C-alpha positions as a printed Julia matrix, in Angstrom:
389×3 Matrix{Float64}:
   0.0     0.0    0.0
   1.14    3.57  -0.55
   2.71    5.43   2.33
   0.82    8.54   3.47
   2.67   11.81   3.48
   2.82   13.89   6.66
   4.49   17.3    6.71
   7.48   17.54   9.0
   6.58   18.84  12.43
   7.72   22.31  13.31
   9.75   22.87  16.5
   6.94   24.67  18.33
   4.18   22.25  17.32
   2.04   20.98  20.17
   1.33   17.28  20.48
  -1.9    17.1   22.49
  -2.27   13.38  21.81
   0.97   12.64  23.65
   0.03   15.06  26.43
  -3.29   13.24  26.83
  -1.71    9.77  26.9
   0.84   10.9   29.45
  -1.78   12.39  31.77
  -3.95    9.26  31.51
  -0.96    7.0   32.24
  -0.08    8.98  35.38
  -3.7     8.87  36.58
  -3.65    5.09  36.08
  -0.42    5.0   38.06
  -2.14    6.7   40.98
  -5.01    4.23  40.77
  -2.58    1.29  40.55
  -0.56    2.32  43.59
  -3.71    2.88  45.6
  -4.78   -0.64  44.68
  -1.41   -1.97  45.88
  -2.56   -1.24  49.42
  -5.49   -3.62  48.98
  -4.3    -6.56  46.87
  -2.28   -9.54  48.11
   1.05   -8.38  46.64
   3.84   -7.1   48.86
   3.89   -3.31  49.35
   4.83   -0.62  51.86
   1.45   -0.35  53.6
  -1.3    -2.98  53.46
  -4.96   -2.95  54.37
  -5.89   -5.58  56.98
  -8.66   -6.7   54.59
  -7.44   -7.57  51.1
  -9.4    -7.25  47.86
  -7.97   -9.94  45.55
 -10.66   -9.13  43.0
  -8.58   -6.07  42.05
  -5.65   -8.14  40.87
  -6.71   -9.05  37.3
  -7.27   -5.4   36.41
  -4.07   -4.4   38.2
  -2.17   -7.09  36.29
  -3.19   -5.44  33.04
  -2.33   -1.96  34.36
   1.04   -3.24  35.54
   1.99   -4.22  31.99
   0.83   -0.99  30.35
   1.35    2.16  32.35
   5.13    2.48  32.72
   6.09    1.08  29.27
   3.77    3.6   27.65
   5.27    6.43  29.72
   8.81    5.4   28.8
   7.96    5.19  25.11
   6.4     8.67  25.22
   9.47    9.9   27.09
  11.62    8.63  24.22
   9.43   10.53  21.76
   9.86   13.6   23.94
  13.63   13.51  23.59
  13.31   13.65  19.8
  10.95   16.63  20.07
  13.3    18.39  22.49
  16.31   17.97  20.2
  14.49   19.78  17.4
  14.93   23.07  19.24
  17.99   22.48  21.43
  21.66   21.83  20.9
  22.99   18.6   22.34
  24.61   20.49  25.2
  21.4    22.38  25.88
  19.49   19.12  25.88
  21.9    17.55  28.4
  21.66   20.59  30.67
  17.87   20.54  30.45
  17.72   16.84  31.36
  19.88   17.51  34.4
  17.51   20.27  35.5
  14.31   18.43  34.69
  15.31   14.9   35.78
  18.44   14.77  37.95
  17.6    17.65  40.29
  13.99   16.47  40.95
  15.39   12.97  41.55
  17.86   14.23  44.16
  15.18   16.38  45.78
  12.78   13.44  45.77
  15.29   11.09  47.39
  15.92   13.44  50.3
  12.51   15.09  50.71
   9.64   13.19  49.06
  10.55    9.52  49.5
  11.66    9.37  53.19
   8.08    9.58  54.6
   7.31    6.34  52.74
  10.18    4.56  54.46
   9.25    6.06  57.83
   5.67    4.75  57.58
   6.9     1.32  56.56
   9.33    1.2   59.48
   6.54    2.12  61.9
   4.16   -0.52  60.53
   6.79   -3.25  60.68
   7.99   -2.34  64.15
  11.44   -1.41  62.88
  11.38    2.12  64.31
   9.73    3.94  67.16
   9.69    7.7   67.39
   8.67   10.76  65.44
   9.74   11.71  61.94
  12.34   14.19  63.19
  14.13   11.32  64.94
  13.92    9.12  61.82
  14.97   11.61  59.16
  18.75   11.8   59.92
  19.01    8.12  58.94
  18.49    9.18  55.31
  21.89   10.92  55.34
  23.66    7.74  56.36
  23.3     6.87  52.62
  22.62    3.19  53.37
  20.51    1.78  50.52
  16.98    0.6   51.24
  15.84   -1.83  52.63
  18.81   -2.03  55.01
  18.84    1.76  55.3
  16.67    4.75  54.5
  18.25    5.9   51.24
  16.1     5.13  48.19
  14.4     6.55  45.13
  11.43    4.16  45.49
   8.84    5.07  42.8
  11.24    7.63  41.32
  13.26    4.8   39.76
  11.64    5.8   36.48
  13.19    9.27  36.64
  16.6     7.77  37.46
  16.45    5.32  34.56
  15.23    7.99  32.15
  18.09   10.31  33.08
  20.63    7.5   32.58
  19.13    6.65  29.19
  19.36   10.28  28.11
  23.02   10.5   29.13
  23.99    7.19  27.54
  22.18    8.11  24.32
  23.98   11.44  23.84
  26.57    9.94  21.41
  23.72    8.34  19.45
  21.85   11.64  19.3
  25.02   13.35  18.06
  25.47   10.68  15.37
  21.86   11.04  14.2
  22.42   14.77  13.68
  25.08   14.11  11.02
  24.38   13.67   7.31
  24.91    9.93   7.63
  22.57    9.82  10.62
  19.89   11.71   8.73
  20.22    9.28   5.84
  19.8     6.38   8.27
  16.66    7.98   9.73
  15.19    8.44   6.25
  15.75    4.74   5.5
  14.37    3.73   8.89
  11.26    5.84   8.36
  10.68    4.34   4.93
  11.05    0.82   6.34
   8.73    1.49   9.27
   6.03    2.88   6.97
   6.19   -0.12   4.62
   3.69   -2.94   5.12
   3.43   -4.05   8.75
   7.1    -3.64   9.56
   6.28   -1.4   12.52
   4.77   -4.4   14.32
   8.06   -6.33  14.45
   9.58   -4.16  17.16
   8.21   -6.51  19.81
  10.97   -8.98  18.95
  13.86   -7.07  20.64
  11.67   -6.72  23.74
  10.98  -10.46  23.76
  14.65  -11.31  23.2
  15.64   -9.13  26.15
  13.07  -10.91  28.32
  14.22  -14.38  27.28
  17.96  -13.77  27.62
  17.69  -11.97  30.98
  14.68  -13.76  32.47
  16.66  -14.99  35.48
  17.23  -11.44  36.73
  14.46  -10.15  39.01
  13.13   -6.61  38.8
  14.78   -4.49  41.5
  14.6    -0.92  40.11
  18.06   -0.48  41.64
  19.79    0.23  38.29
  23.03   -1.7   38.75
  21.53   -5.13  39.47
  18.47   -4.79  37.25
  19.6    -5.71  33.71
  16.3    -7.14  32.43
  14.22   -4.14  33.45
  16.97   -1.72  32.4
  17.13   -3.33  28.96
  13.35   -3.49  28.6
  12.76    0.19  29.3
  15.91    1.2   27.43
  14.54   -0.43  24.28
  11.2     1.33  24.72
  13.03    4.64  25.18
  15.01    4.14  21.95
  11.92    3.04  20.03
  10.08    6.12  21.19
  12.99    8.32  20.14
  13.01    6.71  16.7
   9.27    7.31  16.29
   9.79   10.93  17.29
  12.37   11.23  14.5
  10.07    9.63  11.9
   6.99   11.85  11.48
   5.38    9.81   8.69
   4.91    6.79  10.97
   2.18    8.61  12.88
  -0.07    8.8    9.82
   0.47    5.08   9.29
  -0.65    4.37  12.85
  -3.72    6.55  12.43
  -4.65    4.77   9.22
  -4.25    1.31  10.74
  -5.55    1.92  14.24
  -8.78   -0.05  13.7
  -6.92   -3.09  12.37
  -4.51   -2.97  15.33
  -7.28   -2.8   17.92
  -8.58   -6.39  17.66
  -5.25   -8.29  17.87
  -4.12   -5.99  20.67
  -7.21   -6.82  22.73
  -7.1   -10.55  21.94
  -3.45  -10.9   22.88
  -3.99   -9.17  26.19
  -6.83  -11.51  27.05
  -4.6   -14.49  26.23
  -1.46  -13.27  27.98
  -3.01  -12.2   31.31
  -2.26  -13.65  33.84
   1.49  -14.3   33.53
   3.44  -17.54  33.21
   0.82  -19.65  31.49
   3.12  -20.71  28.64
   6.74  -21.85  28.22
   9.26  -19.03  28.58
   9.86  -18.23  24.89
   6.18  -18.26  23.98
   5.31  -16.3   27.12
   7.78  -13.56  26.24
   6.79  -13.46  22.58
   3.11  -13.22  23.46
   3.5   -10.71  26.28
   5.8    -8.38  24.33
   3.64   -8.6   21.2
   0.61   -7.67  23.31
   2.47   -4.74  24.87
   3.81   -3.44  21.58
   0.47   -3.7   19.79
  -1.17   -1.87  22.69
   1.35    0.98  22.41
   0.83    1.24  18.64
  -2.95    1.14  19.04
  -2.94    3.78  21.78
  -0.7     6.07  19.72
  -2.83    5.68  16.6
  -6.17    6.33  18.31
  -4.83    9.25  20.35
  -3.33   10.92  17.26
  -6.61   10.41  15.37
  -8.86   11.76  18.13
  -6.88   14.34  20.12
  -6.07   17.31  17.91
  -6.39   20.34  20.17
  -4.54   21.07  23.39
  -7.49   22.38  25.37
  -6.98   24.47  28.54
  -7.77   21.55  30.86
  -5.18   19.38  29.1
  -2.55   22.1   29.28
  -3.33   22.51  32.98
  -3.12   18.75  33.65
   0.05   18.33  31.58
   1.86   21.08  33.46
   1.08   19.48  36.82
   1.58   15.85  35.78
   5.24   15.71  36.81
   4.82   17.02  40.39
   1.71   14.84  40.66
   3.83   11.82  39.74
   6.59   12.76  42.2
   4.15   13.24  45.07
   1.55   10.55  44.47
   3.04    7.43  46.07
   4.18    9.23  49.21
   0.72   10.74  49.63
  -1.0     7.38  49.1
   1.2     5.7   51.72
   0.79    8.45  54.31
  -2.97    8.75  53.77
  -3.36    4.98  53.78
  -1.42    4.69  57.02
  -3.54    7.36  58.7
  -6.75    5.65  57.59
  -5.86    2.05  58.43
  -7.8     2.02  61.67
 -11.01    3.56  60.32
 -14.03    1.35  61.17
 -15.07    0.81  57.54
 -15.02   -2.08  55.11
 -12.25   -2.59  52.51
 -14.21   -1.1   49.6
 -15.1     2.01  51.58
 -11.49    2.31  52.71
 -10.3     1.96  49.11
 -12.65    4.75  48.04
 -11.53    6.99  50.88
  -7.81    6.47  50.3
  -8.2     6.95  46.56
 -10.27   10.14  46.91
  -8.28   11.78  49.71
  -4.87   10.88  48.28
  -5.85   12.15  44.83
  -7.14   15.44  46.25
  -4.06   15.87  48.45
  -1.67   15.05  45.59
  -3.45   17.49  43.29
  -3.4    20.19  45.99
   0.33   19.71  46.58
   1.0    19.85  42.83
  -1.02   23.03  42.55
   0.85   24.55  45.48
   4.23   23.69  43.93
   3.18   25.29  40.64
   2.55   28.57  42.47
   5.86   28.72  44.4
   8.68   29.88  42.17
  11.59   28.32  44.05
   9.83   24.94  44.34
   9.02   24.57  40.65
  12.54   23.44  39.61
  12.54   20.86  42.44
   9.63   19.15  40.68
  10.88   19.53  37.14
   8.69   22.5   36.27
   9.97   25.4   34.22
  10.44   28.75  35.97
   7.44   30.97  35.39
   9.44   33.47  33.34
  10.7    30.72  31.02
   7.22   29.25  30.84
   5.85   32.56  29.6
   8.52   32.88  26.89
   8.69   29.33  25.52
   5.63   27.55  24.04
   5.13   24.2   25.72
   5.22   21.03  23.66
   4.42   17.46  24.54
   7.91   16.8   25.84
   7.0    13.66  27.71
  10.69   13.05  28.3
  10.54   15.68  31.04
   9.01   13.16  33.36
   8.19    9.72  34.1
């Protein structure tokens, strides 16, 4: 079939479809982490009454939310490099990723560890007595030094740094020629669907390594998200692929849904078939989501702009707020469903309120990856999903 033609994006073009997907993924992340308090899986704070019925839905969410965010983050790096030098890009990633990560490790994450220590009888005393243990720099769980849910930000920053030579190479004439060939190949037939194979190969070769989110002893997860990051960057460099996804979104929908039904729950098939099926389901879901979002979301409405600007601080805050709110509500004389509703509602409202407060305090904005207000007024915002997790 003929390949549709899409004009090259301009540097200041908005991408409301990516903004929308990113906001939805972070909302699902909040819902997922609230559910972690009530299922039977290990987590930092647990309800005395479990709700195992949540687990099938959470299993699906577990496979979708973070891979989609990482892919969009990869796209965001390509969009960022359209209007920045490589040095400017590196400096921006340090400001938008590394500094919020450091701030999160020392300010946002410690309350999670404190609550867990209290619940497990590993510490007695107030938070002021606990907090100095963070500066002992003993990694969790032996100590109180951890990035917890901010692992995504740490991995994304490392990917950006490691990819700098690649980004430099792609800016050369030879690199541009490679991108033109890659775009032509991706837009031909169903070639775009074959990208699940590297993901499956990574899962098969490194299946013995558990997920730790600790970077240095986490090769399977590091490779998995690294591949998604690079795939997203490639898609961001190949504008014509988006029209192909829009055109084929209806055809992609059925196999994506069928594969997910087959592949959930995990470990029902031998290793190779399990990985092939699971990664094909994930990849088809990403392609389907991208195609439908690009087809339907064309305008960056005020509510989307508002949500997008607060998505990063919302992500940074959300797990800490859920754990603290959940801990404070554990003894309420209500059933598990009522408790779930209360924790979900109160934690969402508190996380949103904190994000709103941060957006209004100039010196706090950089600590949560937000642009200074003066810069925000000068520079049009794009869907740079690589700014966050």
